[in-house]
C-alpha positions in Angstrom: -82.9 20.2 -11.5 -83.2 17.9 -14.5 -86.9 18.2 -14.4 -86.6 22.0 -14.6 -84.3 21.8 -17.6 -86.5 19.4 -19.6 -88.8 22.2 -21.0 -85.8 24.2 -22.1 -84.4 21.2 -23.8 -87.7 20.8 -25.6 -87.7 24.4 -26.8 -84.1 24.2 -28.0 -84.9 21.0 -29.8 -87.7 22.7 -31.7 -85.3 25.4 -32.7 -82.9 22.8 -34.0 -85.7 21.2 -35.9 -86.4 24.5 -37.6 -82.7 24.8 -38.5 -82.8 21.4 -40.2 -84.7 23.2 -42.9 -83.5 26.8 -42.4 -79.7 26.3 -42.6 -79.9 24.4 -45.9 -82.6 26.6 -47.4 -80.8 29.8 -46.6 -77.6 28.4 -48.2 -79.6 27.6 -51.3 -81.0 31.2 -51.4 -77.6 33.0 -51.0 -75.6 30.6 -53.3 -75.2 30.8 -57.0 -77.2 28.1 -58.8 -74.1 26.3 -60.0 -72.7 26.2 -56.5 -75.7 25.2 -54.5 -74.7 21.6 -53.8 -71.2 22.6 -52.5 -72.6 25.6 -50.5 -75.3 23.5 -48.8 -72.7 20.8 -47.9 -70.3 23.3 -46.4 -73.0 25.2 -44.5 -74.5 22.1 -43.0 -71.1 20.7 -42.1 -70.0 24.1 -40.6 -73.1 23.9 -38.2 -71.5 21.0 -36.4 -68.0 20.2 -37.6 -65.9 22.6 -35.4 -67.5 21.0 -32.4 -64.9 18.2 -32.8 -62.0 20.6 -32.5 -63.6 22.3 -29.5 -63.9 19.0 -27.7 -60.1 18.5 -27.9 -58.8 22.1 -27.8 -61.1 23.3 -25.0 -60.8 20.2 -22.8 -58.7 21.8 -20.1 -61.0 24.7 -19.2 -64.3 22.8 -19.7 -63.8 19.3 -18.4 -64.2 20.3 -14.8 -67.6 22.0 -15.4 -70.8 20.5 -14.2 -73.3 19.2 -16.8 -75.6 22.2 -16.6 -72.6 24.6 -17.1 -71.6 22.8 -20.2 -75.1 23.1 -21.6 -75.3 26.8 -20.7 -72.0 27.6 -22.4 -72.9 25.9 -25.6 -76.4 27.4 -25.7 -75.0 31.0 -25.0 -72.5 30.8 -27.8 -75.1 29.5 -30.3 -77.5 32.2 -29.3 -75.1 35.0 -29.9 -73.6 33.8 -33.2 -76.8 32.5 -34.8 -78.6 35.8 -34.0 -76.1 37.6 -36.2 -77.1 35.6 -39.3 -80.7 37.0 -39.7 -79.4 40.4 -38.8 -76.9 40.4 -41.6 -79.4 38.9 -44.0 -81.9 41.7 -43.2 -79.2 44.3 -43.9 -78.3 42.6 -47.2 -74.8 41.9 -46.0 -74.9 38.1 -45.6 -72.4 36.4 -47.9 -71.5 32.7 -48.2 -68.2 33.2 -46.3 -69.7 35.1 -43.4 -72.6 32.6 -43.2 -70.3 29.6 -43.0 -68.0 31.4 -40.5 -70.9 32.2 -38.1 -72.3 28.7 -38.4 -68.8 27.3 -37.6 -68.4 29.6 -34.6 -71.8 28.6 -33.2 -70.8 24.9 -33.2 -67.5 25.2 -31.3 -68.9 23.9 -28.0 -71.4 21.5 -29.6 -69.6 18.3 -28.4 -69.5 19.7 -24.8 -73.1 20.7 -24.9 -74.1 17.1 -25.9 -71.8 15.8 -23.2 -73.5 18.1 -20.6 -76.9 16.8 -21.5 -76.1 13.1 -21.1 -73.9 13.9 -18.0 -77.0 15.5 -16.4 -78.9 12.2 -17.0 -76.1 10.2 -15.4 -75.8 12.7 -12.5 -79.4 12.8 -11.6 -80.9 9.4 -12.5 -80.1 5.9 -11.1 -78.6 3.4 -13.5 -81.8 1.6 -14.1 -83.5 4.8 -15.2 -80.9 6.1 -17.5 -82.1 4.4 -20.7 -85.5 6.1 -20.2 -83.7 9.4 -19.5 -81.6 9.1 -22.6 -84.6 8.2 -24.7 -86.4 11.2 -23.4 -83.5 13.5 -24.4 -83.3 12.0 -27.9 -87.1 11.9 -28.0 -87.1 15.7 -27.7 -84.9 16.0 -30.7 -87.0 13.5 -32.7 -90.3 15.1 -31.6 -89.0 18.5 -32.5 -88.8 17.3 -36.1 -92.6 16.9 -36.1 -93.0 20.6 -35.3 -89.8 22.4 -36.2 -89.5 21.7 -39.9 -93.2 22.3 -40.5 -92.9 25.7 -38.7 -89.7 26.4 -40.7 -91.4 25.7 -44.0 -94.3 28.1 -43.1 -91.9 30.7 -41.8 -89.9 30.7 -45.0 -93.0 31.1 -47.1 -94.4 33.9 -45.0 -91.4 35.8 -43.6 -88.3 34.8 -45.5 -85.5 32.2 -45.3 -83.6 33.7 -42.4 -86.5 33.3 -39.9 -85.9 29.7 -38.9 -82.3 30.5 -38.0 -83.5 33.5 -35.9 -86.0 31.2 -34.1 -83.2 28.7 -33.4 -81.1 31.5 -31.9 -84.1 32.5 -29.7 -84.5 28.9 -28.5 -80.9 28.8 -27.4 -81.4 32.0 -25.4 -84.1 30.2 -23.4 -81.9 27.2 -22.8 -78.8 29.2 -21.8 -80.9 31.3 -19.3 -82.5 28.2 -17.7 -79.2 26.2 -17.5 -77.3 29.1 -16.0 -79.9 29.9 -13.3 -81.2 26.5 -12.3 -79.9 24.9 -9.1 -79.8 21.3 -7.9 -77.6 18.5 -6.4 -76.4 15.5 -8.5 -76.8 12.0 -7.2 -73.2 11.1 -8.1 -70.1 12.7 -9.5 -69.9 12.7 -13.3 -67.1 15.1 -13.9 -63.4 14.5 -13.8 -61.1 16.2 -11.3 -60.1 19.6 -12.7 -56.4 18.9 -11.8 -56.2 15.8 -14.0 -53.5 16.6 -16.6 -54.4 14.0 -19.2 -56.7 15.6 -21.8 -57.0 12.3 -23.6 -58.5 10.3 -20.7 -61.9 9.8 -22.5 -60.3 8.4 -25.6 -58.2 6.1 -23.5 -61.2 4.7 -21.7 -62.9 4.0 -25.0 -59.8 2.4 -26.5 -59.6 -0.1 -23.5 -63.2 -1.2 -23.8 -64.1 -3.6 -26.6 -67.8 -2.8 -26.5 -67.2 1.0 -26.5 -64.6 0.9 -29.2 -66.8 -1.4 -31.4 -69.9 0.7 -30.9 -67.9 3.9 -31.6 -66.6 2.6 -34.9 -70.1 1.5 -36.0 -71.5 4.9 -35.0 -68.9 6.8 -36.9 -69.5 4.9 -40.1 -73.3 5.1 -39.6 -73.3 8.8 -39.0 -70.8 9.5 -41.8 -73.0 7.6 -44.3 -76.0 9.7 -43.1 -74.1 13.0 -43.8 -74.8 13.1 -47.6 -78.5 12.8 -46.9 -78.6 16.3 -45.4 -77.2 17.7 -48.7 -79.0 15.5 -51.1 -82.5 15.7 -49.6 -83.0 19.5 -50.1 -81.8 19.2 -53.7 -83.9 16.1 -54.2 -87.0 18.1 -53.1 -86.2 21.1 -55.3 -85.0 19.0 -58.2 -86.7 15.6 -59.0 -89.7 16.4 -56.9 -90.0 20.1 -57.9 -91.0 21.1 -54.4 -90.5 24.0 -52.0 -89.3 24.7 -48.5 -92.8 23.6 -47.3 -92.3 20.1 -48.9 -88.8 19.8 -47.4 -90.3 20.7 -44.0 -92.9 17.9 -44.5 -90.2 15.4 -45.1 -88.5 16.2 -41.8 -91.9 16.3 -40.1 -92.8 12.8 -41.1 -89.3 11.7 -40.1 -89.9 13.3 -36.7 -93.2 11.5 -36.3 -91.6 8.1 -36.9 -88.7 8.9 -34.7 -90.9 10.1 -31.8 -92.7 6.8 -31.9 -89.4 5.0 -31.9 -88.1 7.0 -28.9 -91.3 6.3 -26.9 -91.0 2.5 -27.6 -87.3 2.7 -26.6 -88.1 4.5 -23.3 -90.8 2.0 -22.3 -88.8 -1.1 -23.3 -85.9 -0.8 -20.8 -84.5 -4.3 -21.4 -83.9 -4.2 -25.1 -80.8 -6.2 -26.2 -78.4 -3.5 -27.2 -76.4 -4.9 -30.1 -79.3 -6.5 -32.0 -81.4 -3.4 -31.8 -78.5 -1.2 -32.9 -77.8 -3.3 -35.9 -81.5 -3.4 -36.9 -81.5 0.4 -36.6 -78.6 0.7 -39.1 -80.0 -1.8 -41.6 -83.5 -0.5 -41.3 -82.5 3.1 -41.9 -80.6 2.1 -45.1 -83.6 0.1 -46.3 -86.0 2.9 -45.7 -83.8 5.4 -47.5 -83.3 3.3 -50.6 -86.7 4.0 -52.2 -85.9 7.8 -52.3 -83.0 7.0 -54.6 -85.2 4.8 -56.8 -88.5 6.6 -57.2 -89.9 10.2 -57.6 -93.2 9.9 -55.8 -93.5 12.3 -52.9 -96.0 10.3 -50.9 -94.0 7.1 -51.1 -90.7 9.0 -50.3 -92.3 10.6 -47.2 -93.7 7.2 -46.0 -90.3 5.6 -46.3 -88.7 8.6 -44.5 -91.1 8.2 -41.7 -90.2 4.5 -41.4 -86.6 5.5 -41.4 -87.2 7.8 -38.4 -88.9 5.0 -36.5 -86.0 2.6 -37.1 -83.3 5.2 -36.4 -84.7 6.4 -33.1 -83.4 3.7 -30.7 -79.8 4.2 -31.8 -78.9 7.4 -29.9 -80.5 6.4 -26.6 -79.2 2.9 -26.5 -75.7 3.8 -27.6 -75.6 6.5 -25.0 -76.8 4.0 -22.3 -73.9 1.7 -23.2 -71.4 4.5 -22.9 -72.8 5.5 -19.5 -72.8 1.9 -18.3 -69.2 1.1 -19.3 -67.6 4.4 -18.4 -66.0 5.2 -15.0 -68.3 7.7 -13.2 -65.5 10.2 -12.4 -64.5 10.2 -16.1 -68.0 10.2 -17.7 -67.9 13.8 -18.9 -64.6 13.2 -20.7 -65.7 9.9 -22.2 -68.9 11.5 -23.5 -67.0 14.5 -24.8 -64.5 12.2 -26.6 -67.4 10.2 -28.1 -69.1 13.5 -29.1 -65.9 14.8 -30.6 -65.8 11.9 -33.1 -69.5 11.5 -33.7 -69.9 15.2 -34.2 -67.1 15.0 -36.7 -68.5 12.0 -38.6 -71.8 13.5 -39.9 -70.3 16.8 -41.1 -67.5 15.0 -42.9 -70.2 12.9 -44.6 -72.1 16.1 -45.3 -69.0 17.8 -46.7 -68.6 14.8 -49.0 -72.2 15.1 -49.9 -71.6 18.4 -51.7 -69.3 17.1 -54.5 -71.0 13.7 -54.4 -74.3 15.3 -55.2 -72.8 17.5 -57.9 -71.3 14.4 -59.5 -74.0 11.8 -59.1 -77.1 13.9 -58.6 -79.3 14.1 -55.5 -81.2 10.8 -56.1 -78.2 8.7 -56.8 -76.4 10.1 -53.8 -79.4 9.0 -51.6 -79.2 5.5 -53.1 -75.4 5.2 -52.6 -75.8 6.3 -48.9 -78.6 3.7 -48.4 -76.6 0.9 -50.0 -73.5 1.6 -48.0 -75.5 1.8 -44.8 -77.1 -1.6 -45.4 -73.7 -3.1 -46.1 -72.3 -1.7 -42.9 -75.2 -3.2 -40.9 -74.8 -6.6 -42.5 -71.0 -6.6 -42.0 -71.5 -5.8 -38.3 -74.0 -8.7 -38.0 -71.4 -11.1 -39.5 -68.7 -9.9 -37.1 -71.0 -10.2 -34.0 -72.2 -13.7 -35.1 -68.6 -14.9 -35.6 -67.6 -13.5 -32.2 -70.6 -15.1 -30.4 -69.7 -18.5 -31.9 -66.2 -18.3 -30.5 -67.2 -17.6 -26.9 -68.3 -21.1 -25.9 -65.0 -22.6 -27.2 -63.0 -20.0 -25.3 -65.0 -20.7 -22.2 -64.2 -24.5 -22.4 -60.5 -23.7 -22.7 -60.6 -21.4 -19.7 -62.3 -23.5 -17.1 -64.2 -26.7 -18.2 -67.9 -26.7 -18.6 -69.3 -23.5 -19.9 -72.7 -22.7 -18.4 -73.4 -24.5 -15.1 -76.1 -22.6 -13.0 -75.1 -21.1 -9.7 -76.6 -22.6 -6.6 -78.1 -20.4 -3.9 -75.6 -19.6 -1.1 -72.5 -19.6 -3.3 -70.6 -16.5 -4.3 -70.8 -15.1 -7.8 -68.0 -16.4 -9.9 -68.2 -19.9 -8.6 -70.0 -22.9 -10.1 -70.8 -26.4 -8.7 -69.6 -29.3 -10.7 -71.7 -32.4 -9.8 -74.3 -32.9 -7.1 -72.5 -35.2 -4.7 -72.0 -34.2 -1.1 -68.5 -32.9 -0.2 -67.6 -31.8 -3.7 -65.8 -28.4 -3.7 -66.9 -25.6 -6.0 -64.5 -24.8 -8.8 -63.6 -21.2 -9.6 -65.1 -19.8 -12.8 -63.3 -17.0 -14.4 -65.1 -14.3 -16.4 -63.7 -13.9 -19.9 -64.6 -10.3 -20.5 -64.1 -7.9 -17.6 
């Protein structure tokens, strides 16, 4: 079943890639010149922000659905609401309020749609193959930025600013149809019991796990600091660079090329150390973004944006793998939906902040501020991880003597042999982190 859904995921990803240009550019076209920064920020935020509310408010009716049903529901809602935007624009009736309202309605099930995709990976792939499956899903999104924004720029130039949104709506029609009609049997349960009364189970699982809670905090800050980029980049292209929708599409295209390469590497390297790679992705993205805030050379800016895509790409796949590994299988859908509710909230909040921030600082200084704060976040995480790793040997000595004796063949896991003499009894070794 997952194999049949993959082409539909790819088509939908291309539609989303077109919307990366189309949503912001249409907002620029319908807004007054003095309000463009604010309108772009609100529109881009509305395209994802209500998904956080939907993850909580709609938990009871949706948490018992299989992964493919979650994907189908999200795609159907987006197809209907997004198709109204180009229709109103063609009739001359699209206003800022109606535009934002339709974008907001389209995103109501976004967190559950994301949860459904990664639940499908966990349902249909063995644990050792899930990183590759996650990388493939995120790779579709990254690869779509190679094609989608370029197509959007050409479509805007030839047929008007509403065409990319219309194409995105059509791509969701394809995904909704395939997800609703495909059949298959999952390897293992990934959905919680429908009678479970606690709607906050996913958040509780995350709160009890140090790795998940720490990763979620890092992800929230990382995505929040990315949010202003989606507002500042279109205005950076139209302002300091004096470019058009085609140039904006090229920026996202080179980002997609770099991100696709990063996703391929992540999928092939299945034993990457999680935390070091995640921290490198955070610091690397900030470092690649910084030159955009310092210089006004399109070629240099696009080269740095491509490098940023390469460094960013491992983050979604590896963070999803960690969540799948640490979550109870019967609560996986709820955990991923809880994660999605917060991560979906983080970027739009940053995007909403990007509107007034861009109006205050300007597009270029906003990009520089985002880059500096992202680098600082990665460095702070590195310091915390280093300090924690240094404490572990001392804690190990306090909880059971010598810290790292190798296990001999024939003895159970959790025991270690102290000494080599005959007749010596193995001493119990307790794990510090369960």
